[in-house]
C-alpha positions in Angstrom: 263.7 164.8 246.9 260.6 165.1 244.6 257.2 164.5 246.0 257.0 161.4 243.7 260.2 160.0 245.0 259.1 160.6 248.7 256.0 158.7 248.2 257.9 155.8 246.5 260.3 155.6 249.4 257.5 155.7 252.0 255.9 152.8 250.2 258.8 150.8 250.1 259.5 151.4 253.8 256.1 150.2 254.7 256.3 147.0 252.3 259.6 146.1 253.6 259.0 146.7 257.2 258.7 144.2 260.0 255.4 144.0 262.1 257.2 145.4 264.9 258.5 148.4 262.5 254.9 148.8 261.2 253.6 149.3 264.7 256.2 151.9 265.4 255.2 153.7 262.1 251.5 153.8 263.2 252.5 155.3 266.7 254.5 157.9 264.7 251.7 158.6 262.4 249.2 158.9 265.2 251.4 161.5 267.0 252.1 163.3 263.8 248.4 163.6 263.1 247.6 164.5 266.8 250.0 167.3 266.6 248.7 168.7 263.3 245.1 168.4 264.8 246.2 170.4 267.7 248.2 173.2 265.7 245.2 173.5 263.5 242.7 174.0 266.3 245.1 176.8 267.7 245.2 178.4 264.3 241.5 178.0 263.5 241.8 175.8 260.6 238.9 173.5 261.8 238.7 171.5 258.5 242.4 170.6 258.8 242.0 169.8 262.6 239.0 167.5 261.8 240.8 165.5 259.1 243.9 165.1 261.0 242.2 164.0 264.2 240.1 161.4 262.1 243.3 160.2 260.7 244.7 159.9 264.3 241.4 158.0 265.3 241.7 155.6 262.2 245.5 154.8 263.2 244.4 154.1 266.9 241.6 151.9 265.7 244.1 150.0 263.4 246.4 149.4 266.4 243.4 148.2 268.6 242.2 145.9 265.8 245.7 144.4 265.4 245.9 143.3 269.1 246.1 139.6 269.6 243.9 138.9 272.6 245.8 135.5 273.4 248.0 137.9 275.6 247.1 139.4 278.9 248.6 142.8 277.9 246.3 143.1 275.0 243.3 143.8 277.2 245.1 146.6 279.0 246.1 148.0 275.6 242.7 147.7 274.3 241.5 149.7 277.4 244.2 152.4 276.6 243.3 152.7 272.8 239.6 153.0 273.9 240.5 155.9 276.1 242.8 157.6 273.6 239.9 157.4 271.0 237.5 159.0 273.5 240.1 161.7 274.0 240.4 162.3 270.2 236.6 162.1 269.7 236.1 164.7 272.3 238.9 166.9 271.0 237.3 166.7 267.5 233.8 167.6 268.6 234.8 170.3 271.0 237.8 171.4 269.3 239.7 170.8 272.7 243.4 171.0 272.5 243.7 169.6 276.1 242.0 166.3 275.2 244.7 166.0 272.4 247.4 166.7 275.1 246.0 163.9 277.3 246.0 161.5 274.3 249.5 162.5 273.2 251.0 161.9 276.5 249.8 158.4 276.5 250.7 157.7 272.8 254.0 159.2 273.4 254.9 156.9 276.2 253.4 153.9 274.3 255.7 154.7 271.3 258.9 155.2 273.4 258.1 152.0 275.2 257.7 150.1 272.0 260.8 151.5 270.6 262.7 150.5 273.6 261.3 146.9 273.6 262.3 146.7 270.0 265.9 147.7 270.8 266.3 145.3 273.7 265.0 142.4 271.5 267.5 143.5 268.7 270.4 143.3 271.3 269.4 139.9 272.6 269.2 138.6 269.1 272.7 140.1 268.2 274.2 138.7 271.6 272.8 135.3 270.9 274.6 135.0 267.5 
């Protein structure tokens, strides 16, 4: 697959995704950029580490901004996102892979939980038909 075809596929995936799938894509993206940031720090590519961690921060900010505060869980999620952001900022300033690891544990858990919720909802929808 060419680079151009891959970009078109990605754009199509985003434009046709449900809000739930978009949230999953954001979690996946945050994890990807945190891992790239960690790898880049370990390999002394500080410019790439910085840009990757900034992209991860931007994704976490987007997840935070998209919260519907009419739900009780949104307050707890906002606190988690704030904690993750503080870890990513610390990791970027101090080039600290341990801070990335702490953030990754939380984001991986959130992603896995979100994916499981999506799966359960799909099962209930299909069972109701």
